C-alpha positions as CSV (number, residue, x, y, z in Angstrom):
1,X,91.9,-34.7,11.3
2,X,95.3,-32.5,9.4
3,X,98.6,-34.2,10.7
4,X,99.9,-37.0,12.5
5,X,97.4,-37.1,16.2
6,X,100.5,-39.2,17.3
7,X,102.0,-36.1,17.7
8,X,99.5,-34.8,20.8
9,X,101.6,-37.9,22.9
10,X,105.3,-35.4,22.9
11,X,103.0,-33.4,25.4
12,X,102.7,-34.2,28.7
13,X,98.3,-34.5,29.6
14,X,99.0,-31.0,32.3
15,X,100.4,-29.4,29.1
16,X,97.7,-30.6,27.1
17,X,94.8,-29.8,29.3
18,X,96.6,-25.9,29.8
19,X,96.6,-25.6,26.5
20,X,92.6,-26.1,25.7
21,X,92.3,-23.6,29.0
22,X,94.0,-21.3,27.0
23,X,92.0,-21.3,23.7
24,X,88.9,-21.3,25.9
25,X,89.3,-18.1,27.6
26,X,90.5,-17.2,24.2
27,X,86.6,-17.9,22.6
28,X,84.7,-15.1,22.4
29,X,81.9,-15.9,25.3
30,X,78.4,-14.5,25.4
31,X,77.1,-15.2,28.8
32,X,79.4,-16.7,31.0
33,X,78.0,-19.8,33.3
34,X,79.7,-19.0,36.1
35,X,81.2,-15.4,37.7
36,X,84.7,-14.5,39.4
37,X,83.0,-12.8,42.1
38,X,81.7,-16.6,42.9
39,X,85.0,-18.3,44.0
40,X,86.5,-18.3,47.4
41,X,90.0,-17.0,45.1
42,X,88.0,-13.4,44.3
43,X,88.7,-10.9,46.7
44,X,87.2,-8.0,46.0
45,X,89.7,-4.7,47.0
46,X,87.6,-3.2,49.8
47,X,86.7,-7.0,50.5
48,X,90.6,-7.3,52.4
49,X,91.9,-8.1,56.1
50,X,93.0,-5.9,57.1
51,X,91.3,-3.6,55.1
52,X,93.5,-1.5,52.5
53,X,93.2,2.7,51.7
54,X,90.8,3.7,49.7
55,X,92.0,4.5,46.5
56,X,92.9,0.8,44.3
57,X,96.1,0.4,42.5
58,X,95.9,0.3,38.9
59,X,97.1,-3.4,38.7
60,X,95.3,-4.5,41.5
61,X,94.2,-8.2,40.9
62,X,91.2,-9.5,43.0
63,X,92.0,-13.3,42.0
64,X,94.4,-14.5,44.7
65,X,95.7,-17.1,41.7
66,X,96.7,-14.1,40.0
67,X,94.5,-15.5,36.3
68,X,93.6,-12.6,34.5
69,X,90.3,-12.1,34.5
70,X,87.6,-10.7,31.7
71,X,84.9,-8.0,32.6
72,X,82.0,-8.2,31.3
73,X,79.7,-5.0,31.2
74,X,75.8,-4.5,31.6
75,X,73.9,-4.2,28.6
76,X,71.0,-3.1,31.0
77,X,69.5,-2.7,34.1
78,X,68.9,-6.6,35.1
79,X,71.2,-7.5,33.6
80,X,74.3,-9.6,35.2
81,X,77.8,-8.3,34.8
82,X,81.5,-8.3,36.4
83,X,84.0,-10.8,36.0
84,X,84.7,-14.0,34.5
85,X,87.4,-16.8,32.8
86,X,85.2,-19.2,30.8
87,X,88.0,-21.9,31.9
88,X,89.8,-21.7,34.9
89,X,90.8,-25.2,36.7
90,X,91.4,-22.9,40.4
91,X,87.6,-22.0,40.7
92,X,86.2,-22.6,44.3
93,X,82.7,-21.9,44.7
94,X,81.7,-22.1,48.3
95,X,80.0,-24.7,49.8
96,X,76.2,-23.9,50.5
97,X,75.1,-23.7,53.7
98,X,72.3,-27.2,54.0
99,X,68.5,-27.7,53.3
100,X,69.4,-24.2,50.6
101,X,69.3,-24.9,46.8
102,X,72.7,-22.9,45.4
C-alpha cells in the first residue's frame, strides 16, 4: 500500500464510507444483486399517489432519495433488467409477509 496509512485518519468514518460507496458505484457491474424497483424508495411515475399526468418529464427520478441510478437493458427476453445501484446506503427493502420466502 503506497503512502502513509495514517493519512486516512484525517477523514471521518462517514466520509470514508461515502468514498467506498462512490467507488463501488463507478465500477462496472455484470449483474446486480439487488434492483432499485425492490426498494421502498423507488416510486415509478405511474405509481404515484395522486396519479400524475401520463407523459413523464425528462428529469424524473424514481428514487425518492434522489440517487442517480444506472439502467441495465435486457440482453434476452427472459433476462432481468432495470434500474440498480451496486451500493446504496439508503436501501430499504419491504418486509416480506410471514411464511413466505423473499
